C-alpha angles and dihedrals in degrees: 000000000000099000137020116195108197135188091202129217125260131151118340115280093009110151109202096171098069125088094258103037109219146113095280124221089241093046093238118192113197128185117252094252099169092050088048089056092051090048091053091051090053091049090050088054089052092246112147107242141163126199118209124187104199098186092054091050092042090235124157136206092277087061090048089055090050094048094049092045090051098046099038091203125196090220136022122196116205130184124228137206131173099250092045102038098111090048090047090054089049088054089051089052091051089053090052093048094051100041146010090252125144108233119223117191122202136172140077102301097049089042092053097046108018097155093051091045093052091048092048091049092059093206098324091106118052103183137012123207112217116214122329105023107178094112097020093070090051092048092051092051093047095042106029092136091062106039093155090071095055115092123221102031142106126207140158122260104189106309093336125092112223121203115191127212118296115273114234116241115261107265101182103056090169088069092064117096116242116269114280095247090154088081091061139059101238091195089070095071121092140180118169090216094056132063116258125278101025127180123203119232120190106200096165139015133214130026129245092211127084111219105168095225103045111113107193100058094042098045110019117019109019134230096280110097112224121189138206119221117261091241092054092047095051091044086061092049090053090049090051092051089058091049094045112017089174088079087077092050102070098318133101148209118246121207104218094189111130087243120004091183098051092098108044096192094051092045090049089048093056091049091048090050091051090051093044090057091045093233110172097207140134125230141173130201146195113251142174125232092237093059098068109138128169097213094045095048091048090053093045091053091050091051093053106272111161106172144013119212106211133189101220085155098178144014091217119084093208090058091048090052094048093051090049092238091153091213137102139222087246089057089054094051092048090048091055092047094054095041092051090050089059095040095243117157115235127212107195121211120201130180122206128196107037121142112299094024117145135176087260095054090047091053089047091053094049091050090047092051092049092050100049098078095241122174095215134001141204125200114191132181113238109253120195105221120190112264095037128104088236090060092049091049093051091047093049094047094046093241098131112105095178117108097190139018086253088069089072085084129045115205088332096311127109107274132210111231100178131081120192126195103271095008121070128198089246090056091050091050094049091047090058091055091044092054093048093049093047091052103041101034096058108120092226091052094048092051092049090046091061100037095049092061116134101201145333088281090053091049089051090051092050096045092047090050091049091048091052092050093048090049088056092050092049091050089056091059094059 
């Protein structure tokens, strides 16, 4: 085997492929979509490759050692996140011990601090891909003898770290092959807020907005929004249906774009293409509160849209302004009005603990979330990841309490690493649990939760999600 692409093991239930890598309160397991893209590019170049997702298979580092020893690859591609980086480097070292492979590291942490990562790895990592790595991985493998000519990488030359010229963002996303899902069992992936099974679709990359905390645009995919054509997107959906026909039997597609609704014409075009091909499917999308549109939401509902995942973030306008959300409370209320009109479910996302947060603004946000009429909700603690403006602000102001990247998790759970005057990280953490309990433990919500069940599969999905959440709560009491 020439190349192994590996979503490596870490702590149980850790989800490294989401925007804020952590062991989520709902124990979400998401497919390694970006690694699947890189795998597909290698296949297109006729390079023998195998993608392994260790978390989905419940494999540990002993199994990693066995796999690498068995395959004896020339190259191994490993992902990286901030909470897991020391474990990721340990995985790289295992690959070196069991083979003569060159180790390529990708992902947000290594992209944000490539020099530090290479120094910490002490020879276990040969090359780091900075930012979008679909083609970068291929170029390294095909041109390893001339790394200096490859844009978008960092590597060590003796004791010196070399960073090559910046790689331009991929403009023609239609030219990319579809993710190599055939290496994975798509039925393994679970998110209590999504129908099961669900398949990620990435129809656009980048984000034109500038929220200070958001990791993917700042570190991986840039602020320039690039779109795939509707025909190309729906071609992928048809391919995925052949790979996993169960997605039409109670499952759904999920558009992982930062904001599916940011370009009305493109979003309408995808819906029209779904209807034109008479695909009887269900899908959900990420959206922003300032993109509510009556005509668009009507068309999305016709095409099979079930749910919009929306970053409301806060119920306090001052907080929205400070995080550079470029949205208003009035936008949020209008969004809810139009989405309810078209019977679209709304999953509300809120972030607690950004600069300027107080106990009063947190209470205001929780009240706001409870009053919107949301179907599901997510409260997250703001985490300053390297490479973001939020991280640089916390560092400059002396707010970071973490001593090591390992502190970004606490006993496997997402950890708060920032203390503010008058608001401690422990208070932020407890406020998250308080908000979740207030929302989900309302008697009226629990009754609706059960009676709005679509099928036995949907009931299974809901009960499993509830079980995961309760397991998290019980773990906090230990």
